[in-house]
C-alpha positions as CSV (number, residue, x, y, z in Angstrom):
1,M,126.7,180.8,219.1
2,P,129.8,182.4,220.1
3,I,132.9,180.5,219.9
4,R,133.6,181.1,223.7
5,L,130.5,179.3,224.4
6,W,131.3,176.3,222.5
7,N,132.2,172.9,224.0
8,T,135.7,172.0,224.5
9,N,135.6,169.3,222.0
10,L,134.6,171.8,219.4
11,K,137.4,174.5,220.5
12,V,139.9,171.9,220.2
13,R,138.8,170.3,216.4
14,L,138.4,174.3,215.4
15,F,142.3,175.1,216.2
16,G,143.7,171.5,215.2
17,E,141.6,171.0,211.8
18,A,142.4,174.9,210.6
19,L,146.3,174.6,211.0
20,F,146.4,171.5,209.3
21,N,144.1,172.8,207.2
22,M,146.5,175.3,206.0
23,L,149.6,172.9,206.3
24,F,147.2,170.8,203.8
25,W,147.0,173.8,201.2
26,M,150.8,174.2,201.3
27,Y,151.1,170.7,199.6
28,F,148.0,169.6,198.1
29,P,147.8,171.9,195.0
30,F,151.0,171.1,194.1
31,I,150.7,167.1,194.3
32,T,150.0,166.7,190.6
33,V,152.8,168.9,189.5
34,Y,155.4,167.1,191.7
35,F,154.4,163.5,190.0
36,G,153.8,164.7,186.7
37,A,157.4,166.3,186.6
38,A,158.8,162.9,188.2
39,L,156.5,160.4,186.2
40,G,155.2,162.5,183.0
41,N,151.7,164.2,183.3
42,H,150.2,161.3,181.3
43,I,151.0,158.9,184.3
44,A,150.1,161.5,186.6
45,G,146.9,162.1,185.3
46,I,145.8,158.4,185.7
47,L,147.4,158.3,188.9
48,M,144.9,161.2,190.5
49,T,142.1,159.3,189.3
50,V,142.8,156.7,192.2
51,P,142.7,158.5,195.5
52,P,139.0,159.4,195.4
53,I,138.1,155.8,195.4
54,F,140.3,155.4,198.5
55,S,138.0,158.5,199.7
56,I,134.7,156.9,199.1
57,V,135.7,153.5,201.1
58,G,137.4,155.6,203.5
59,S,134.2,157.7,203.8
60,L,131.9,154.4,204.3
61,L,134.1,152.7,206.7
62,G,134.7,156.0,208.8
63,G,131.0,156.5,209.1
64,A,129.8,152.8,209.9
65,L,132.9,152.7,212.5
66,A,131.9,156.3,213.8
67,D,128.6,154.6,215.1
68,R,129.8,151.7,216.2
69,L,132.9,152.5,218.4
70,G,132.7,156.1,218.6
71,R,133.6,159.4,217.4
72,R,136.4,160.2,219.2
73,P,138.3,156.2,218.4
74,V,137.7,156.8,214.6
75,M,139.0,160.7,215.1
76,L,141.9,159.1,216.8
77,L,142.4,156.4,214.0
78,G,141.9,159.0,211.1
79,A,144.7,161.3,212.8
80,S,147.4,158.5,213.8
81,L,147.1,157.5,210.4
82,Q,147.8,160.7,208.3
83,T,150.6,161.2,211.4
84,V,152.2,158.0,209.9
85,M,151.8,158.7,206.2
86,F,153.2,162.1,205.9
87,A,156.2,160.8,208.4
88,L,156.6,157.8,205.1
89,F,156.4,160.5,202.6
90,A,159.1,162.6,204.2
91,L,161.3,159.7,204.2
92,S,160.3,158.2,201.1
93,P,163.0,156.4,198.9
94,S,160.9,156.6,195.6
95,H,158.1,158.5,193.8
96,W,155.8,155.3,194.3
97,T,156.1,155.3,198.1
98,D,155.7,159.0,197.8
99,Y,152.1,158.2,195.9
100,A,151.4,155.4,198.2
101,A,151.7,157.8,201.3
102,F,150.0,160.3,199.4
103,I,146.7,157.8,198.9
104,G,147.1,157.0,202.9
105,I,147.1,160.8,203.9
106,G,143.5,161.2,201.9
107,F,142.4,157.8,203.4
108,G,143.3,158.8,206.8
109,G,141.4,161.9,206.1
110,A,138.3,160.5,204.6
111,I,138.2,158.3,208.0
112,Y,138.4,161.3,210.2
113,R,135.5,163.6,208.4
114,P,132.1,161.5,209.2
115,A,132.9,160.9,213.0
116,S,134.2,164.9,213.1
117,S,131.2,166.1,211.4
118,A,128.9,163.5,213.5
119,M,130.6,165.1,216.7
120,V,129.4,168.4,215.8
121,A,126.1,167.5,215.4
122,D,126.0,165.8,218.8
123,L,126.8,168.8,220.6
124,V,125.2,171.6,218.9
125,P,121.7,172.2,218.9
126,V,120.0,172.0,215.5
127,Q,119.1,175.6,215.2
128,E,123.0,176.5,215.5
129,R,124.7,173.8,213.6
130,R,124.7,175.8,210.5
131,Q,126.9,178.7,212.0
132,V,129.1,176.5,213.9
133,F,129.7,174.4,210.8
134,A,130.0,177.9,208.9
135,T,132.6,178.8,211.0
136,F,134.8,175.5,210.5
137,T,134.3,176.0,206.7
138,T,135.5,179.6,207.2
139,A,138.7,178.5,209.3
140,N,139.3,176.0,207.0
141,N,138.8,178.8,204.2
142,L,141.4,180.7,205.4
143,G,144.0,178.2,205.5
144,A,143.2,177.9,201.4
145,V,144.2,181.6,201.3
146,L,147.8,181.8,203.0
147,G,148.4,177.9,202.3
148,P,149.0,177.9,198.8
149,A,151.1,181.2,198.8
150,L,153.6,179.7,201.6
151,G,153.5,176.1,199.7
152,A,154.9,177.5,196.6
153,I,157.9,177.8,198.1
154,F,158.1,175.5,200.6
155,F,156.5,172.2,199.0
156,F,159.6,172.8,196.2
157,Q,162.1,173.7,198.2
158,Y,161.8,172.7,201.7
159,R,159.6,169.5,200.8
160,Q,160.8,167.4,203.7
161,E,160.5,170.0,206.4
162,L,157.1,170.7,205.2
163,L,155.7,167.5,205.8
164,W,157.5,166.7,209.0
165,S,155.5,169.7,210.0
166,C,152.8,168.3,209.0
167,S,153.4,165.3,210.7
168,V,154.3,166.6,214.1
169,V,151.3,169.2,213.7
170,L,148.9,165.8,213.3
171,L,151.0,164.0,216.2
172,V,150.1,167.0,218.6
173,Y,146.3,167.2,217.3
174,F,146.2,163.3,218.3
175,I,147.5,163.6,221.4
176,A,144.9,166.6,221.9
177,I,142.1,164.5,221.0
178,Y,143.0,162.0,223.1
179,F,143.7,163.7,226.4
180,I,141.4,166.4,226.0
181,V,138.1,165.3,223.2
182,R,135.4,163.7,225.2
183,E,133.2,160.8,223.4
184,T,129.9,162.1,222.0
185,L,128.2,159.2,220.6
186,P,124.5,159.1,222.0
187,A,123.1,156.5,223.7
188,S,120.5,155.5,221.1
189,A,123.4,154.7,219.0
190,K,124.3,152.1,221.0
191,S,121.6,150.0,220.7
192,P,121.7,146.1,220.1
193,K,120.1,146.3,216.7
194,R,123.5,147.8,215.1
195,S,124.7,144.7,214.5
196,D,125.2,144.7,211.0
197,S,128.7,143.9,209.6
198,I,130.6,146.5,208.0
199,L,130.1,144.8,204.7
200,Q,126.5,145.0,205.0
201,V,126.5,148.4,205.9
202,F,128.8,148.8,202.4
203,K,126.0,147.2,200.5
204,A,123.6,149.0,201.8
205,Q,124.8,152.4,200.9
206,W,126.0,151.1,197.6
207,K,122.2,150.1,197.2
208,G,120.9,153.5,197.9
209,Y,123.2,154.8,195.3
210,G,121.1,153.0,192.5
211,I,118.1,155.4,193.1
212,I,119.7,157.9,190.2
213,F,118.9,155.2,188.0
214,R,115.2,154.8,188.7
215,D,114.5,159.1,188.5
216,K,115.6,160.4,185.4
217,V,115.5,164.3,186.4
218,F,118.1,163.1,189.5
219,L,120.4,161.5,186.9
220,V,120.3,164.7,184.9
221,Y,121.2,166.5,187.6
222,I,124.6,164.6,188.7
223,L,125.4,164.5,185.6
224,A,125.3,167.7,184.9
225,G,126.7,168.6,188.3
226,I,129.9,165.9,187.1
227,F,130.6,167.8,183.9
228,A,130.5,171.2,186.1
229,L,132.9,169.9,188.7
230,V,135.4,168.6,186.0
231,T,135.8,172.1,185.1
232,I,136.1,173.6,188.5
233,M,138.3,171.3,189.8
234,Q,140.9,172.0,187.3
235,L,142.1,174.3,190.0
236,D,144.8,172.1,191.7
237,L,144.9,169.6,188.3
238,Y,145.7,170.8,185.0
239,L,146.0,174.6,186.1
240,A,148.6,173.7,188.2
241,V,150.0,171.9,185.3
242,Y,149.6,174.8,183.0
243,V,150.9,177.6,185.4
244,I,154.0,175.7,186.1
245,D,155.0,174.7,182.3
246,Y,154.1,177.8,180.4
247,V,153.7,180.9,182.9
248,P,156.8,182.3,182.9
249,S,158.6,184.0,185.9
250,Q,157.9,187.7,185.5
251,T,157.2,190.9,187.8
252,L,154.2,191.4,190.1
253,F,154.7,194.9,190.4
254,S,157.7,197.8,191.0
255,W,158.5,200.6,193.0
256,N,161.3,203.5,193.6
257,G,163.5,201.0,191.4
258,H,162.7,197.8,193.0
259,S,160.6,195.0,192.1
260,L,159.0,191.8,193.2
261,M,159.6,189.2,190.7
262,L,157.4,185.6,191.4
263,S,158.6,182.2,189.7
264,S,156.0,180.1,188.3
265,T,155.3,178.0,191.5
266,E,154.9,181.4,193.4
267,I,152.4,182.7,190.7
268,L,150.4,179.5,190.9
269,G,150.6,180.0,194.7
270,W,149.4,183.6,194.5
271,V,146.4,182.3,192.4
272,L,145.0,179.7,194.3
273,G,145.5,182.3,197.7
274,L,143.7,184.7,195.3
275,N,140.8,182.1,194.5
276,G,140.5,181.1,198.8
277,L,140.5,184.7,199.4
278,L,137.6,185.2,197.5
279,F,136.0,182.5,198.6
280,V,136.0,183.8,202.2
281,L,135.2,187.4,201.4
282,F,132.3,186.5,198.8
283,I,130.3,183.4,200.1
284,L,128.1,185.1,202.2
285,P,127.3,188.4,200.0
286,V,127.1,186.2,196.8
287,T,124.5,184.2,198.3
288,K,123.0,187.4,199.1
289,W,122.8,188.8,195.8
290,F,121.5,185.9,194.1
291,R,118.8,184.9,196.8
292,N,116.0,186.0,194.4
293,W,117.5,184.4,191.0
294,K,116.0,180.9,190.0
295,E,118.0,177.8,190.4
296,R,118.4,177.3,186.8
297,D,119.7,180.5,186.0
298,V,122.4,180.2,189.3
299,F,123.5,176.8,187.7
300,V,123.9,177.6,184.1
301,L,125.7,181.2,184.9
302,S,127.9,179.1,187.4
303,S,128.9,176.7,184.6
304,L,129.4,179.2,181.9
305,L,131.8,181.7,184.2
306,S,133.5,178.4,185.0
307,G,134.2,177.1,181.6
308,V,135.1,180.7,180.2
309,G,137.3,181.6,182.8
310,T,139.2,178.5,182.8
311,F,139.2,178.5,179.1
312,A,140.3,182.2,178.9
313,L,143.5,181.1,181.5
314,G,145.0,179.7,178.2
315,L,145.2,183.1,176.5
316,N,147.8,185.2,178.0
317,T,150.4,184.2,180.6
318,N,150.5,187.8,181.7
319,I,150.1,187.4,185.6
320,W,147.6,190.3,186.3
321,F,145.5,188.7,183.4
322,L,145.5,185.5,185.3
323,F,144.3,187.0,188.7
324,F,141.3,188.4,186.0
325,V,140.3,185.2,184.8
326,T,140.7,183.7,188.4
327,I,137.9,186.1,189.4
328,I,135.9,184.9,186.8
329,F,136.1,181.0,187.5
330,T,135.9,181.7,191.0
331,F,132.7,183.7,191.0
332,G,131.4,180.6,189.0
333,E,132.5,178.0,191.5
334,I,131.0,180.7,194.7
335,V,127.6,181.1,193.1
336,R,127.0,177.2,192.6
337,S,127.7,176.8,196.0
338,P,124.8,177.5,198.0
339,V,122.1,176.7,195.3
340,T,123.1,172.6,195.5
341,Q,122.1,171.9,198.6
342,S,119.0,174.2,198.2
343,F,117.7,172.2,195.3
344,I,118.7,168.8,196.8
345,S,116.4,169.3,200.1
346,H,113.4,170.4,198.2
347,Y,113.8,168.0,195.3
348,A,114.4,164.8,197.2
349,P,111.0,162.9,198.7
350,E,110.9,163.2,202.4
351,H,110.9,159.7,202.8
352,A,113.9,159.0,200.8
353,R,116.0,162.2,201.6
354,G,118.7,160.4,203.1
355,Q,119.0,158.4,199.7
356,Y,119.4,161.4,197.7
357,M,121.7,163.4,199.8
358,G,124.1,160.4,199.7
359,A,123.7,160.1,195.6
360,D,124.3,163.7,195.5
361,S,127.9,163.1,196.8
362,L,128.4,160.9,193.4
363,Q,128.8,163.6,191.6
364,F,131.7,165.4,193.5
365,T,133.5,161.6,193.8
366,V,132.8,160.9,190.2
367,G,133.9,164.5,189.0
368,R,137.4,164.0,191.4
369,L,137.7,160.9,189.1
370,L,137.5,162.2,186.0
371,A,138.9,165.6,186.2
372,P,142.5,164.3,186.1
373,V,141.8,163.2,182.7
374,T,143.0,166.7,181.4
375,V,146.4,166.1,182.8
376,F,146.6,162.8,181.0
377,L,145.5,163.8,177.7
378,S,148.3,167.1,177.9
379,A,150.7,164.9,177.1
380,W,149.3,164.3,173.4
381,V,147.0,167.3,173.1
382,P,147.9,171.2,172.3
383,L,147.5,173.5,175.0
384,M,144.4,175.2,173.9
385,G,142.8,171.5,173.0
386,V,143.2,170.8,176.9
387,F,141.5,174.2,177.4
388,G,138.9,173.3,174.9
389,I,137.7,170.1,176.6
390,I,137.3,172.3,179.7
391,L,135.1,174.6,178.1
392,L,133.3,172.0,176.3
393,S,132.7,170.0,180.0
394,A,131.2,173.3,180.7
395,L,128.6,174.0,178.2
396,I,127.5,170.1,178.5
397,S,126.9,171.3,181.8
398,T,124.8,174.2,180.8
399,V,122.8,172.5,178.3
400,L,122.2,169.4,181.1
401,Y,120.7,172.0,183.4
402,I,118.5,173.7,181.2
403,L,117.4,170.3,180.3
404,L,117.2,169.1,184.1
405,F,114.8,172.2,184.8
406,R,112.3,171.5,181.7
407,M,112.3,168.0,183.0
408,Y,111.6,169.1,186.7
409,V,108.9,171.6,185.5
410,E,106.7,168.8,183.6
411,K,107.3,166.2,186.4
412,S,105.8,168.7,188.5
413,H,103.0,169.3,186.6
414,S,102.4,165.6,185.2
């Protein structure tokens, strides 16, 4: 479905979300470094485990409200909350207010996302949804390419201006949603049967997660994913701290007596930008290259590439070496992406597919909760000790994936 044929709602969202996502990547990768410098890495590591909890609550709340109040009101709620929190961040008199604002920004985004995704499903025919979602993903990844390189300059030198820009962009987006976007809640969703309280909705969804404790194969899958994601999620956690604290300013390249010098923060921006660029350029080709590989082999390859590539970052601070190992651990992340959904789609029993899909998100949530422990430990553990812990997490994931598919085969034959 060409973009020119899209509903106006979708066009507004594509432009607004793409612009905001670029601004998001101008500040988010540097947040851990910011709080680490202000409060200490051990405190920052603990603090970074809290926002995912609010994201869980925000997602459940946003999803429940989207089916009761409608998509548009919930999107307005999420966008307005983020607008206010960015303004609070810009005006903040203390680092603890900064932190509260940061949590509020994430909470507002978590409320917004379920309604935003539901609106796509409301407006787009089933056969076209994958392409439309892929277009949104591509636009967001473009922001991930440009954002970190710009943020390396703006976040540390013009932080208030950047935060005010985020607030203004979200305010304009809020106005666009209010005046242009139309409600898409299906008539069937307005059934009087939907009278459960929000608390009851939460209880029902959390109860569904209990399925992982009754299915040993799925439990191993979740555990393997958690250890894999602890490694993958270090890009904007310990890797950011490492580059800022240990990688010196250096020359990227020289020509005709001139040279391009990059500071530590700018090097981090380039590393993050390279990571995003590789995703944009290679996610489709890599999916095609590995389409005939067994899922077990792809999962194992992903964990090994991510672990070895991330561990190698600590071996040398030369910028070109950092770019090389960034390519290695990024490909570990890329090859994993397509097989995760495919495994769940054919493993989950048809009558319980929704529960399995919901439980599947636990690996990302728990992974995000545990990943900042590396920043916390860096206050006491030597540099290569932290990278060793990251590598160990990847190797545990590898072993668990091998065990998973061995159990899966035995279950299939029983």
